[in-house]
C-alpha positions as a Markdown table, in Angstrom:
| # | Residue | x | y | z |
|---|---|---|---|---|
| 1 | Met | 140.0 | 157.8 | 59.7 |
| 2 | Lys | 138.5 | 156.1 | 62.8 |
| 3 | Arg | 139.5 | 152.7 | 61.4 |
| 4 | Leu | 143.0 | 153.8 | 60.8 |
| 5 | Val | 143.2 | 155.2 | 64.4 |
| 6 | Ile | 141.8 | 151.9 | 65.8 |
| 7 | Val | 144.3 | 149.8 | 63.7 |
| 8 | Ala | 147.2 | 151.9 | 64.8 |
| 9 | Leu | 146.1 | 151.5 | 68.5 |
| 10 | Leu | 145.9 | 147.7 | 68.0 |
| 11 | Val | 149.3 | 147.6 | 66.4 |
| 12 | Val | 150.8 | 149.6 | 69.3 |
| 13 | Ala | 149.0 | 147.5 | 71.9 |
| 14 | Thr | 150.2 | 144.3 | 70.3 |
| 15 | Gly | 153.7 | 145.6 | 70.3 |
| 16 | Val | 153.7 | 146.6 | 73.9 |
| 17 | Gln | 152.1 | 143.2 | 74.8 |
| 18 | Ala | 154.8 | 141.3 | 72.9 |
| 19 | Gln | 157.6 | 143.5 | 74.6 |
| 20 | Thr | 156.0 | 142.7 | 78.0 |
| 21 | Ala | 155.9 | 139.0 | 77.2 |
| 22 | Ser | 159.5 | 139.1 | 76.2 |
| 23 | Thr | 160.5 | 141.0 | 79.4 |
| 24 | Lys | 158.5 | 138.6 | 81.5 |
| 25 | Lys | 160.3 | 135.6 | 79.8 |
| 26 | Glu | 163.6 | 137.2 | 80.6 |
| 27 | Leu | 162.6 | 137.7 | 84.2 |
| 28 | Val | 161.4 | 134.1 | 84.6 |
| 29 | Ala | 164.7 | 133.0 | 83.0 |
| 30 | Lys | 166.6 | 135.0 | 85.6 |
| 31 | Val | 164.5 | 133.5 | 88.5 |
| 32 | Leu | 165.3 | 130.0 | 87.1 |
| 33 | Leu | 169.0 | 130.8 | 86.9 |
| 34 | Leu | 169.0 | 132.1 | 90.5 |
| 35 | Gln | 167.1 | 129.0 | 91.6 |
| 36 | Gln | 169.2 | 126.5 | 89.6 |
| 37 | Pro | 171.2 | 125.3 | 92.7 |
| 38 | Ala | 167.9 | 124.5 | 94.5 |
| 39 | Ile | 166.6 | 122.7 | 91.3 |
| 40 | Glu | 169.9 | 120.7 | 91.1 |
| 41 | Gln | 169.7 | 119.9 | 94.8 |
| 42 | Ala | 166.1 | 118.6 | 94.5 |
| 43 | Ala | 167.1 | 116.5 | 91.5 |
| 44 | Gln | 170.1 | 115.1 | 93.4 |
| 45 | Ala | 168.0 | 114.1 | 96.4 |
| 46 | Leu | 165.5 | 112.4 | 94.0 |
| 47 | Ala | 168.3 | 110.4 | 92.4 |
| 48 | Glu | 170.0 | 109.5 | 95.7 |
| 49 | Arg | 166.8 | 108.3 | 97.4 |
| 50 | Pro | 166.6 | 104.8 | 95.9 |
| 51 | Ala | 170.3 | 104.2 | 96.7 |
| 52 | Ala | 169.9 | 105.3 | 100.3 |
| 53 | Gln | 166.8 | 103.0 | 100.7 |
| 54 | Met | 168.8 | 100.1 | 99.2 |
| 55 | Met | 171.7 | 100.8 | 101.4 |
| 56 | Gln | 169.5 | 100.6 | 104.5 |
| 57 | Gln | 167.9 | 97.4 | 103.3 |
| 58 | Ala | 171.4 | 96.0 | 102.5 |
| 59 | Gly | 172.5 | 96.8 | 105.9 |
| 60 | Met | 169.8 | 94.8 | 107.5 |
| 61 | Ala | 170.3 | 91.9 | 105.0 |
| 62 | Leu | 174.1 | 91.9 | 105.7 |
| 63 | Gln | 173.4 | 91.2 | 109.4 |
| 64 | Ser | 171.1 | 88.3 | 108.7 |
| 65 | Arg | 172.2 | 86.7 | 105.4 |
| 66 | Val | 175.9 | 87.2 | 105.1 |
| 67 | Ala | 178.5 | 85.3 | 107.2 |
| 68 | Glu | 180.2 | 87.6 | 109.7 |
| 69 | Asp | 183.7 | 87.0 | 108.2 |
| 70 | Lys | 182.4 | 88.2 | 104.8 |
| 71 | Arg | 180.3 | 91.2 | 105.9 |
| 72 | Glu | 182.9 | 93.9 | 105.5 |
| 73 | Ala | 184.0 | 92.8 | 102.0 |
| 74 | Val | 180.4 | 92.5 | 100.9 |
| 75 | Ala | 179.6 | 95.9 | 102.4 |
| 76 | Lys | 182.5 | 97.5 | 100.6 |
| 77 | Glu | 181.3 | 96.0 | 97.3 |
| 78 | Ile | 177.8 | 97.3 | 97.9 |
| 79 | Gln | 179.1 | 100.7 | 98.7 |
| 80 | Ala | 181.1 | 100.6 | 95.4 |
| 81 | Asp | 178.0 | 99.7 | 93.5 |
| 82 | Val | 176.0 | 102.5 | 95.2 |
| 83 | Lys | 178.8 | 105.0 | 94.4 |
| 84 | Lys | 178.8 | 104.0 | 90.8 |
| 85 | Tyr | 175.1 | 104.4 | 90.6 |
| 86 | Val | 175.2 | 107.9 | 92.3 |
| 87 | Asp | 178.1 | 109.0 | 90.0 |
| 88 | Glu | 176.0 | 108.0 | 86.9 |
| 89 | Ala | 172.5 | 108.9 | 88.0 |
| 90 | Val | 172.9 | 112.2 | 89.8 |
| 91 | Pro | 174.5 | 114.2 | 86.9 |
| 92 | Leu | 171.9 | 112.8 | 84.5 |
| 93 | Val | 168.9 | 113.7 | 86.7 |
| 94 | Arg | 170.4 | 117.2 | 87.6 |
| 95 | Glu | 170.9 | 118.0 | 83.9 |
| 96 | Arg | 167.4 | 116.8 | 83.0 |
| 97 | Ala | 165.8 | 118.9 | 85.9 |
| 98 | Val | 167.6 | 122.0 | 84.7 |
| 99 | Lys | 166.4 | 121.4 | 81.2 |
| 100 | Leu | 162.8 | 120.7 | 82.3 |
| 101 | Ala | 162.6 | 123.7 | 84.7 |
| 102 | Pro | 161.7 | 126.3 | 82.0 |
| 103 | Ser | 158.8 | 124.3 | 80.7 |
| 104 | Thr | 157.5 | 123.4 | 84.3 |
| 105 | Val | 158.6 | 125.9 | 87.0 |
| 106 | Gly | 159.1 | 128.7 | 84.4 |
| 107 | Ala | 155.7 | 128.2 | 82.9 |
| 108 | Leu | 154.1 | 128.4 | 86.4 |
| 109 | Leu | 156.1 | 131.5 | 87.2 |
| 110 | Glu | 155.0 | 133.2 | 84.0 |
| 111 | Glu | 151.4 | 132.3 | 84.5 |
| 112 | Lys | 151.1 | 133.1 | 88.2 |
| 113 | Phe | 153.3 | 136.2 | 88.6 |
| 114 | Ser | 153.1 | 139.6 | 87.0 |
| 115 | Glu | 156.2 | 141.3 | 85.6 |
| 116 | Asp | 156.3 | 143.5 | 88.7 |
| 117 | Glu | 156.1 | 140.5 | 91.1 |
| 118 | Leu | 158.8 | 138.7 | 89.2 |
| 119 | Lys | 161.1 | 141.8 | 89.7 |
| 120 | Gln | 160.3 | 141.8 | 93.3 |
| 121 | Leu | 161.0 | 138.1 | 93.6 |
| 122 | Ile | 164.4 | 138.6 | 92.0 |
| 123 | Ala | 165.2 | 141.4 | 94.4 |
| 124 | Ile | 164.3 | 139.1 | 97.3 |
| 125 | Ile | 166.3 | 136.2 | 96.0 |
| 126 | Glu | 169.3 | 138.4 | 95.3 |
| 127 | Ser | 169.0 | 140.3 | 98.7 |
| 128 | Pro | 172.1 | 139.9 | 100.9 |
| 129 | Val | 169.7 | 139.2 | 103.8 |
| 130 | Asn | 168.1 | 136.3 | 102.0 |
| 131 | Arg | 171.5 | 134.9 | 101.0 |
| 132 | Lys | 172.6 | 135.1 | 104.7 |
| 133 | Phe | 169.4 | 133.4 | 105.7 |
| 134 | Leu | 169.8 | 130.6 | 103.2 |
| 135 | Gln | 173.5 | 130.1 | 104.3 |
| 136 | Leu | 172.2 | 129.5 | 107.8 |
| 137 | Gly | 169.7 | 126.9 | 106.6 |
| 138 | Gly | 171.8 | 123.8 | 107.4 |
| 139 | Glu | 172.9 | 125.2 | 110.8 |
| 140 | Met | 169.3 | 126.2 | 111.7 |
| 141 | Gln | 168.0 | 122.7 | 110.6 |
| 142 | Lys | 170.8 | 120.9 | 112.7 |
| 143 | Ala | 170.1 | 123.0 | 115.8 |
| 144 | Leu | 166.4 | 122.2 | 115.5 |
| 145 | Leu | 166.9 | 118.5 | 114.8 |
| 146 | Asp | 169.4 | 118.1 | 117.6 |
| 147 | Lys | 167.1 | 119.7 | 120.1 |
| 148 | Leu | 164.1 | 117.8 | 118.7 |
| 149 | Leu | 166.0 | 114.5 | 119.0 |
| 150 | Ala | 167.1 | 115.3 | 122.5 |
| 151 | Glu | 163.5 | 116.1 | 123.6 |
| 152 | Thr | 161.7 | 113.3 | 121.9 |
| 153 | Gln | 164.2 | 110.4 | 122.0 |
| 154 | Gly | 162.9 | 109.1 | 125.3 |
| 155 | Ala | 159.3 | 108.9 | 124.0 |
| 156 | Ile | 160.2 | 107.7 | 120.5 |
| 157 | Glu | 162.8 | 105.0 | 121.3 |
| 158 | Pro | 160.3 | 102.7 | 123.0 |
| 159 | Lys | 157.9 | 103.1 | 120.0 |
| 160 | Val | 160.6 | 102.2 | 117.6 |
| 161 | Lys | 161.5 | 99.1 | 119.6 |
| 162 | Ala | 157.8 | 98.1 | 119.7 |
| 163 | Leu | 157.5 | 98.6 | 116.0 |
| 164 | Glu | 160.7 | 96.6 | 115.5 |
| 165 | Leu | 159.3 | 93.7 | 117.7 |
| 166 | Ser | 155.9 | 93.8 | 115.9 |
| 167 | Ile | 157.5 | 93.6 | 112.5 |
| 168 | Gly | 159.9 | 90.9 | 113.6 |
| 169 | Lys | 157.0 | 88.9 | 115.1 |
| 170 | Arg | 155.0 | 89.2 | 111.9 |
| 171 | Leu | 158.0 | 88.0 | 109.9 |
| 172 | Gly | 158.6 | 85.1 | 112.3 |
| 173 | Leu | 161.9 | 86.4 | 113.5 |
| 174 | Pro | 163.1 | 85.8 | 117.1 |
| 175 | Ala | 162.7 | 88.7 | 119.4 |
| 176 | Pro | 166.0 | 90.7 | 119.7 |
| 177 | Ala | 166.5 | 89.6 | 123.4 |
| 178 | Ala | 165.9 | 86.0 | 122.5 |
| 179 | Ala | 168.3 | 86.2 | 119.6 |
| 180 | Ala | 170.9 | 87.9 | 121.7 |
| 181 | Ser | 170.6 | 85.3 | 124.5 |
| 182 | Lys | 170.8 | 82.4 | 122.0 |
| 183 | Ala | 173.9 | 84.0 | 120.5 |
| 184 | Gly | 175.4 | 84.3 | 123.9 |
| 185 | Lys | 174.6 | 80.7 | 124.8 |
| 186 | Ala | 175.8 | 79.1 | 121.6 |
| 187 | Pro | 179.5 | 79.7 | 122.2 |
| 188 | Ala | 179.2 | 78.6 | 125.8 |
| 189 | Lys | 177.7 | 75.3 | 124.7 |
| 190 | Ala | 180.5 | 74.8 | 122.2 |
| 191 | Ala | 183.1 | 75.5 | 124.8 |
| 192 | Ser | 181.6 | 73.0 | 127.2 |
| 193 | Lys | 181.8 | 70.1 | 124.7 |
């Protein structure tokens, strides 16, 4: 009789545990669904990062390696290439991030959060106050960065120029002032001939 009671208790406990695991998986799936825009945004930033870096490098190379009369056309071609890359890469990376989220983020949520904590997390994410806070994110960031730029620009600009000079010197490039004065003198010499 004791064995029968113990077996019955084990069966009930296993059933409760399976139901809890199923409920927990459903809660994790809901968190992932609520977080999908953030997951997609992170994936987009990851996919766009190489293009942004290449655009920056291309901008510098345009100034030094492309004739002035061809710069605009080459810049437009580069922008078209970058747009094509972004149009192809971003959807691919976004889609893959959403597919990987359950096995990565979802697994962590399931491991680190209890069922009750997941319910609380969902309540926080769905909260109107949280939504309002998140909508202000860009505005808050802009306000901070604008003020930060205004307050640090005077201190940072000389450091940026010193870094630029140092890198230019290491690369054997003429100092910006020397290059500007040569550029200014070249047309004058040509005019005097």
